[in-house]
ZAMARGU-4260 file (C-alpha; in steps of 0.2 Angstrom, whole numbers, plus 5000, padded with zeros to 4 digits):
<rodrens>
0) 5002/5002/4999 | 5007/5019/4997 | 5012/5025/5013 | 5008/5045/5016 | 5022/5046/5026
5) 5036/5044/5016 | 5025/5060/5003 | 5026/5068/5020 | 5044/5067/5027 | 5049/5070/5009
10) 5039/5087/5006 | 5047/5093/5025 | 5063/5089/5021 | 5061/5099/5004 | 5064/5082/4994
15) 5049/5081/4981 | 5040/5065/4980 | 5036/5058/4962 | 5018/5055/4965 | 5002/5059/4976
20) 5003/5073/4991 | 5000/5064/5006 | 4983/5073/5009 | 4979/5065/4992 | 4986/5047/4998
25) 4976/5048/5015 | 4959/5049/5007 | 4960/5040/4988 | 4969/5027/4997 | 4955/5023/5008
30) 4942/5010/5000 | 4927/5019/5011 | 4934/5039/5011 | 4937/5035/4992 | 4919/5027/4986
35) 4911/5041/4997 | 4919/5055/4986 | 4914/5047/4970 | 4896/5044/4974 | 4900/5065/4977
40) 4903/5069/4961 | 4889/5058/4954 | 4899/5043/4949 | 4887/5028/4952 | 4892/5014/4963
45) 4889/4998/4969 | 4876/4994/4983 | 4887/4994/4999 | 4887/4998/5016 | 4889/5018/5013
50) 4876/5017/4998 | 4869/5037/4997 | 4884/5044/5008 | 4887/5062/5002 | 4896/5075/5012
55) 4890/5094/5010 | 4907/5103/5005 | 4905/5124/5002 | 4919/5129/4994 | 4931/5135/5010
60) 4932/5114/5010 | 4937/5112/4994 | 4954/5117/4999 | 4954/5103/5010 | 4945/5088/5008
65) 4939/5079/5020 | 4927/5065/5028 | 4918/5069/5042 | 4922/5054/5054 | 4901/5052/5058
70) 4898/5050/5037 | 4912/5037/5039 | 4908/5027/5052 | 4890/5027/5042 | 4899/5014/5031
75) 4909/5004/5041 | 4902/4988/5046 | 4906/4983/5062 | 4904/4963/5067 | 4899/4950/5056
80) 4881/4953/5063 | 4878/4970/5055 | 4887/4965/5040 | 4875/4950/5041 | 4860/4961/5041
85) 4867/4973/5027 | 4871/4958/5017 | 4854/4951/5021 | 4845/4968/5012 | 4853/4969/4998
90) 4856/4951/4995 | 4870/4936/4993 | 4882/4936/4985 | 4892/4950/4993 | 4911/4955/4994
95) 4918/4959/5011 | 4931/4971/5009 | 4946/4980/5020 | 4946/4996/5017 | 4963/4996/5019
100) 4967/4981/5009 | 4976/4980/4992 | 4977/4964/4979 | 4972/4947/4988 | 4975/4954/5005
105) 4958/4960/5010 | 4944/4955/5000 | 4932/4939/5001 | 4916/4934/4994 | 4903/4929/5005
110) 4886/4918/4999 | 4877/4915/5015 | 4876/4917/5033 | 4886/4904/5038 | 4903/4909/5027
115) 4900/4926/5031 | 4905/4927/5048 | 4922/4915/5046 | 4927/4928/5031 | 4923/4941/5041
120) 4935/4936/5053 | 4949/4932/5042 | 4946/4950/5032 | 4951/4954/5051 | 4966/4943/5055
125) 4973/4947/5036 | 4971/4965/5038 | 4972/4971/5057 | 4964/4985/5063 | 4957/4990/5045
130) 4940/4996/5044 | 4929/4985/5034 | 4915/4989/5021 | 4902/4977/5013 | 4899/4977/4995
135) 4886/4971/4983 | 4896/4954/4971 | 4892/4956/4952 | 4891/4943/4938 | 4896/4945/4918
140) 4903/4963/4922 | 4921/4969/4916 | 4935/4978/4925 | 4938/4992/4915 | 4954/5005/4922
145) 4955/5024/4916 | 4972/5031/4914 | 4974/5049/4921 | 4988/5063/4921 | 4984/5077/4930
150) 4997/5090/4932 | 4996/5105/4946 | 4989/5119/4938 | 4973/5108/4934 | 4976/5100/4919
155) 4970/5082/4919 | 4967/5070/4904 | 4959/5052/4904 | 4968/5041/4891 | 4960/5026/4884
160) 4956/5011/4895 | 4960/4992/4894 | 4951/4980/4903 | 4958/4967/4918 | 4942/4955/4918
165) 4953/4941/4918 | 4961/4939/4939 | 4965/4926/4948 | 4963/4928/4969 | 4958/4947/4967
170) 4973/4947/4955 | 4975/4953/4939 | 4980/4937/4924 | 4978/4947/4908 | 4974/4965/4906
175) 4970/4972/4887 | 4966/4985/4879 | 4947/4980/4876 | 4938/4977/4856 | 4922/4976/4867
180) 4922/4995/4872 | 4906/5003/4881 | 4896/5013/4870 | 4907/5032/4865 | 4895/5038/4878
185) 4895/5027/4891 | 4912/5029/4889 | 4915/5048/4892 | 4905/5045/4907 | 4917/5036/4911
190) 4931/5046/4908 | 4922/5062/4914 | 4917/5054/4929 | 4938/5050/4933 | 4940/5070/4929
195) 4928/5075/4942 | 4936/5065/4954 | 4953/5068/4953 | 4946/5088/4949 | 4940/5089/4966
200) 4953/5080/4976 | 4965/5090/4967 | 4974/5074/4961 | 4993/5080/4952 | 5003/5062/4947
205) 4994/5048/4932 | 4987/5035/4939 | 4969/5023/4935 | 4951/5024/4939 | 4942/5007/4939
210) 4925/5003/4935 | 4915/4989/4933 | 4905/4988/4915 | 4889/4976/4913 | 4886/4977/4892
215) 4871/4969/4895 | 4864/4983/4901 | 4877/4996/4899 | 4880/5002/4916 | 4897/5004/4925
220) 4900/5005/4943 | 4917/5017/4953 | 4927/5003/4961 | 4943/5012/4967 | 4957/5023/4962
225) 4976/5017/4960 | 4986/5030/4966 | 5001/5025/4955 | 5009/5022/4940 | 5003/5004/4934
230) 5016/4990/4932 | 5010/4984/4915 | 5006/5004/4908 | 5019/4997/4896 | 5001/4995/4883
235) 4994/5010/4887 | 5012/5017/4880 | 5011/5006/4865 | 4994/5014/4858 | 4998/5031/4864
240) 5015/5033/4861 | 5017/5043/4878 | 5030/5037/4891 | 5020/5038/4906 | 5036/5036/4919
245) 5043/5053/4910 | 5025/5062/4912 | 5028/5058/4929 | 5045/5064/4932 | 5041/5081/4920
250) 5026/5084/4930 | 5034/5081/4948 | 5045/5095/4940 | 5030/5109/4937 | 5030/5105/4917
255) 5011/5109/4912 | 5005/5097/4901 | 5004/5107/4887 | 5023/5108/4889 | 5026/5091/4887
260) 5031/5082/4870 | 5023/5066/4871 | 5005/5076/4875 | 5006/5086/4862 | 5010/5074/4849
265) 4995/5065/4854 | 4983/5081/4852 | 4992/5084/4834 | 5002/5099/4842 | 5020/5107/4836
270) 5030/5091/4849 | 5043/5107/4856 | 5030/5122/4853 | 5025/5132/4868 | 5005/5134/4864
275) 4992/5128/4879 | 4978/5115/4875 | 4963/5114/4882 | 4962/5100/4886 | 4939/5097/4887
280) 4937/5103/4871 | 4954/5096/4861 | 4953/5079/4855 | 4967/5065/4854 | 4973/5063/4838
285) 4971/5045/4831 | 4983/5034/4834 | 4989/5019/4821 | 4984/5008/4835 | 4967/5014/4842
290) 4958/5010/4857 | 4954/4996/4847 | 4967/4987/4848 | 4970/4970/4861 | 4985/4967/4870
295) 4987/4955/4881 | 4997/4956/4897 | 5000/4940/4909 | 5002/4945/4927 | 5019/4942/4936
300) 5027/4927/4940 | 5025/4926/4956 | 5035/4910/4957 | 5052/4914/4952 | 5056/4925/4967
305) 5052/4943/4956 | 5069/4941/4948 | 5075/4956/4934 | 5076/4949/4918 | 5090/4955/4905
310) 5078/4966/4900 | 5079/4964/4884 | 5066/4965/4871 | 5060/4953/4856 | 5049/4956/4842
315) 5040/4945/4829 | 5026/4944/4818 | 5009/4939/4827 | 5001/4939/4809 | 5011/4923/4801
320) 5017/4909/4807 | 5029/4917/4821 | 5023/4922/4839 | 5022/4939/4840 | 5026/4943/4858
325) 5036/4954/4868 | 5046/4951/4883 | 5055/4962/4896 | 5057/4968/4911 | 5046/4982/4923
330) 5047/4986/4939 | 5053/4968/4944 | 5042/4960/4934 | 5039/4948/4921 | 5025/4950/4908
335) 5024/4947/4891 | 5014/4958/4880 | 5005/4954/4863 | 5000/4966/4851 | 4990/4963/4835
340) 4973/4971/4828 | 4961/4954/4828 | 4956/4943/4843 | 4956/4928/4832 | 4975/4931/4830
345) 4978/4935/4849 | 4966/4917/4851 | 4975/4908/4839 | 4994/4915/4846 | 4988/4911/4863
350) 4981/4891/4858 | 5002/4888/4850 | 5011/4896/4866 | 4998/4883/4876 | 5006/4870/4864
355) 5022/4874/4864 | 5022/4881/4884 | 5036/4872/4893 | 5028/4859/4906 | 5037/4850/4920
360) 5029/4834/4918 | 5033/4822/4934 | 5032/4806/4935 | 5040/4790/4943 | 5043/4774/4941
365) 5033/4767/4953 | 5021/4772/4970 | 5021/4759/4979 | 5009/4759/4996 | 5012/4744/5007
370) 4999/4731/5010 | 4997/4734/5027 | 4985/4750/5025 | 4969/4746/5021 | 4961/4746/5004
375) 4952/4764/5007 | 4970/4771/5013 | 4977/4766/4999 | 4965/4775/4988 | 4966/4791/4998
380) 4983/4790/4999 | 4986/4786/4983 | 4976/4803/4978 | 4983/4816/4991 | 5001/4809/4983
385) 4994/4814/4965 | 4987/4829/4972 | 5003/4832/4979 | 5012/4829/4965 | 5001/4839/4952
390) 5003/4857/4963 | 5021/4853/4961 | 5024/4848/4943 | 5015/4866/4942 | 5026/4875/4951
395) 5042/4865/4945 | 5033/4872/4926 | 5036/4888/4931 | 5050/4889/4939 | 5065/4885/4935
400) 5077/4883/4953 | 5075/4867/4955 | 5076/4861/4938 | 5091/4869/4937 | 5098/4862/4954
405) 5093/4845/4949 | 5103/4845/4932 | 5118/4851/4939 | 5119/4837/4955 | 5115/4825/4939
410) 5130/4833/4931 | 5141/4833/4943 | 5139/4849/4951 | 5145/4841/4971 | 5160/4836/4963
415) 5164/4855/4956 | 5161/4865/4974 | 5176/4861/4985 | 5183/4869/5001 | 5191/4881/4991
420) 5175/4886/4983 | 5169/4902/4990 | 5151/4903/4996 | 5143/4915/4979 | 5153/4900/4968
425) 5145/4886/4978 | 5129/4895/4971 | 5132/4899/4954 | 5139/4879/4954 | 5122/4873/4963
430) 5108/4884/4951 | 5118/4889/4933 | 5109/4884/4919 | 5112/4866/4915 | 5117/4860/4898
435) 5103/4847/4902 | 5085/4848/4894 | 5070/4848/4904 | 5065/4833/4894 | 5078/4822/4897
440) 5079/4826/4918 | 5059/4821/4919 | 5065/4803/4911 | 5079/4800/4921 | 5067/4805/4937
445) 5054/4794/4928 | 5065/4780/4923 | 5076/4778/4943 | 5067/4786/4956 | 5050/4774/4967
450) 5041/4782/4978 | 5037/4769/4994 | 5025/4776/5007 | 5030/4765/5025 | 5017/4756/5035
455) 5023/4758/5054 | 5019/4738/5058 | 5028/4732/5044 | 5046/4721/5044 | 5060/4731/5050
460) 5070/4725/5037 | 5077/4733/5026 | 5084/4744/5042 | 5089/4758/5034 | 5069/4762/5035
465) 5069/4760/5056 | 5071/4778/5058 | 5061/4780/5046 | 5046/4774/5056 | 5050/4786/5071
470) 5059/4800/5069 | 5061/4805/5048 | 5050/4811/5036 | 5057/4802/5021 | 5073/4791/5018
475) 5079/4791/5001 | 5092/4778/4997 | 5099/4766/4983 | 5087/4751/4979 | 5094/4738/4967
480) 5095/4749/4952 | 5082/4761/4957 | 5084/4775/4968 | 5066/4774/4982 | 5060/4789/4992
485) 5052/4779/5006 | 5038/4791/5015 | 5033/4790/5035 | 5014/4791/5031 | 5013/4805/5047
490) 5016/4817/5035 | 4997/4811/5027 | 4983/4820/5037 | 4973/4807/5049 | 4958/4811/5032
495) 4968/4802/5022 | 4977/4787/5034 | 4974/4784/5050 | 4992/4784/5054 | 4993/4801/5049
500) 4996/4818/5060 | 4981/4830/5064 | 4984/4844/5048 | 4973/4849/5037 | 4973/4841/5019
505) 4979/4859/5011 | 4994/4856/5024 | 4998/4837/5020 | 4998/4842/5000 | 5008/4858/5003
510) 5019/4849/5015 | 5021/4834/5005 | 5025/4844/4988 | 5039/4853/4997 | 5046/4835/5005
515) 5046/4826/4986 | 5057/4843/4982 | 5067/4839/4996 | 5071/4821/4993 | 5073/4822/4975
520) 5084/4833/4975 | 5093/4820/4985 | 5088/4806/4973 | 5093/4814/4958 | 5114/4811/4965
525) 5110/4793/4962 | 5111/4797/4942 | 5128/4809/4946 | 5143/4801/4939 | 5151/4799/4957
530) 5133/4798/4967 | 5144/4808/4978 | 5136/4815/4996 | 5132/4831/5001 | 5148/4844/5003
535) 5149/4847/5019 | 5151/4868/5016 | 5143/4883/5021 | 5130/4883/5006 | 5120/4867/5012
540) 5124/4870/5031 | 5104/4867/5038 | 5097/4881/5049 | 5091/4870/5059 | 5106/4863/5066
545) 5122/4870/5058 | 5132/4856/5062 | 5121/4848/5047 | 5120/4848/5029 | 5108/4845/5017
550) 5107/4848/4999 | 5087/4845/5000 | 5085/4860/5011 | 5097/4873/5002 | 5084/4872/4989
555) 5071/4877/5003 | 5082/4889/5005 | 5082/4898/4989 | 5062/4896/4987 | 5056/4902/5004
560) 5074/4906/5016 | 5066/4891/5028 | 5064/4873/5029 | 5046/4868/5033 | 5043/4859/5046
565) 5024/4851/5053 | 5021/4858/5071 | 5023/4840/5083 | 5007/4846/5093 | 4997/4851/5080
570) 4981/4844/5087 | 4979/4856/5101 | 4984/4872/5092 | 4979/4881/5074 | 4998/4882/5070
575) 5000/4864/5058 | 5016/4869/5048 | 5029/4882/5052 | 5045/4888/5045 | 5063/4887/5051
580) 5071/4900/5045 | 5089/4907/5047 | 5099/4910/5065 | 5085/4900/5072 | 5071/4912/5068
585) 5051/4902/5069 | 5038/4907/5056 | 5023/4899/5059 | 5010/4898/5044 | 4992/4902/5043
590) 4979/4893/5033 | 4978/4907/5022 | 4998/4905/5022 | 4997/4889/5014 | 4982/4893/5003
595) 4991/4905/4994 | 5003/4895/4990 | 4992/4881/4983 | 4982/4892/4973 | 4997/4902/4963
600) 5007/4888/4962 | 5019/4898/4969 | 5033/4898/4986 | 5033/4920/4985 | 5020/4924/5001
605) 5031/4913/5012 | 5048/4921/5004 | 5040/4938/5012 | 5034/4931/5027 | 5049/4923/5029
610) 5057/4941/5027 | 5045/4950/5035 | 5047/4940/5051 | 5067/4946/5049 | 5065/4963/5049
615) 5050/4961/5064 | 5065/4951/5075 | 5077/4967/5074 | 5064/4979/5078 | 5059/4970/5092
620) 5067/4972/5112 | 5076/4958/5115 | 5070/4955/5131 | 5052/4953/5124 | 5044/4939/5116
625) 5044/4939/5098 | 5023/4938/5091 | 5025/4929/5077 | 5008/4932/5069 | 5004/4945/5056
630) 4987/4942/5055 | 4981/4943/5071 | 4983/4953/5085 | 4994/4950/5102 | 4987/4944/5117
635) 4996/4943/5131 | 4985/4935/5141 | 4983/4919/5130 | 4995/4920/5114 | 4996/4904/5106
640) 5014/4909/5101 | 5018/4907/5117 | 5017/4888/5113 | 5030/4876/5113 | 5032/4870/5096
645) 5040/4856/5091 | 5045/4849/5071 | 5035/4832/5069 | 5051/4821/5061 | 5068/4826/5055
650) 5076/4831/5037 | 5088/4822/5028 | 5104/4827/5034 | 5123/4824/5030 | 5123/4817/5050
655) 5122/4799/5058 | 5103/4797/5061 | 5100/4793/5081 | 5089/4782/5087 | 5084/4793/5103
660) 5075/4808/5103 | 5087/4823/5101 | 5074/4839/5099 | 5075/4851/5112 | 5060/4854/5121
665) 5067/4872/5125 | 5064/4877/5107 | 5053/4889/5103 | 5047/4879/5089 | 5050/4861/5088
670) 5048/4851/5073 | 5037/4835/5069 | 5049/4822/5064 | 5067/4824/5056 | 5075/4823/5038
675) 5086/4807/5036 | 5104/4810/5034 | 5110/4807/5017 | 5121/4789/5022 | 5125/4776/5010
680) 5109/4764/5012 | 5113/4749/5002 | 5119/4738/5010 | 5107/4739/5022 | 5095/4735/5007
685) 5086/4713/5011 | 5085/4698/4997 | 5066/4702/5002 | 5057/4718/5005 | 5042/4719/5016
690) 5040/4739/5010 | 5040/4737/4989
</rodrens>
């Protein structure tokens, strides 16, 4: 979210902030306030908890627009009971929104009285202390944005609209300059309404006004205003030939719109002239790519942890057989932009792209479930495993880090990493682009790796499985000419098997995917020339125990800067999974954290959570107990953060596995189990293997 304090502090120190003032951020950055102001300039809004609220301002008030507290409070929903009463009046479904929310955080759709209470509480946890509003949820509407540019002298230009109706988890997936436009009269009303809104506030800079548009009855509704340059501004630039970032800087310098070269060209004026432009009556010069030109952009690839690409641009002709795509880096987000004249060509290109997409196909030689499991549990275990495997395949299709590491291990990375290698050299050797093709890696895994689900009551042979039944999440070992990943059933939920743990199905699915990443990292070394074990070097040192070394944990560090564990005491607390971070920090995961990862096929939310934890730890007094849950208020009298949470099992490390329980009861968080040490277990296999 925009922080008004930054703008205020810069102004106080004589530094110009390239963006809106703190007053503008405070007013328009709040969904309740901005919607009341929209109603004041006669913009239509959906039915909501503040419908029909307006403020009577006199001329003096217009110099310092504000919403009286009594008007503001009328629009707020105090508790779930009041919200249900309002939702019943306007009819379900409704949107529950945190007034200070942004993106996927702080917004939920309630379809009935029962889930309304649940989602209302979730909003309160997601955005603590934020006022909450309730708004009618509508179907069959397009989400449209009007780009606006405003200078310090009150000149405002509404630019072409764009459509971002295709979303995932309330975040944009595809944007386009829509070919299905509102009629000119409706579009003009949208633009004029946007101008009235920003003019009333005295907005300066660039921004976008968001609307919902129903093409069936040609109605539109104000949604919100974005007080910043959108990351997908590039395709507005493609339609207008306006360099929006340059415009934003020139406006901050106090330059009027009519003196900016790109603006003058847009209105067909001499680019270096000084004549004024009447923006209310002047018409924009027709462009070769007008507002009917489709321009699609995909959203950021969150799985890649927002990498900065090489900033190169690749262009080709979409109207011939090759792909017309421009791929570039923009504000640390990676986008795909498609630009051409007909939606049919766009559709054909999308179909061709999907057919050639590098989807990772994750398969194993066999998935074996011990016969001691009842038939119904066998089916449930297989279904849960397949769900987890599919999630992991989707993740691997968009994130190359695991694939790079596995390929490099097979190609002898452990041999190249020596005691003389610097930490940077160790990292580069582990994650450098590999010469091995993705298809070759897929084939090696599917032809060589066996998955086996261990049963606790089976015979002790092979002896390597003994610790796996008691202390470890999984064991990876060479068996005959294959590699076996032997998984403890305790990583499953109780609904899947009676030998599972009291965790949710989502937690089990997610943890199992991470466990597979971890164990495949060990399995692929058996395909390397020397089958060398994990080097005992700093890059591979585990967070849970600095005396142990583990390539699987090193890969987890890269993905989300921590090591994921099941909480041993998950039966008596809502904390099912937690992360051990660097310096032995412990960060617990909420159900929404897990669901975010599962629905986005991404670990970026975990990385953000761990990084915020590190910052918060630095800010806390060393004598105070850390409050690690960012979505619930701190309660000194009864706080689950004060519980002793222990890992269920251990991870797979390069230390010899011991039989006694070595967990420290004084640890703030403790895993349920351990990861198995990476030792050569091929000699421990029996002639008759009861597991397989």
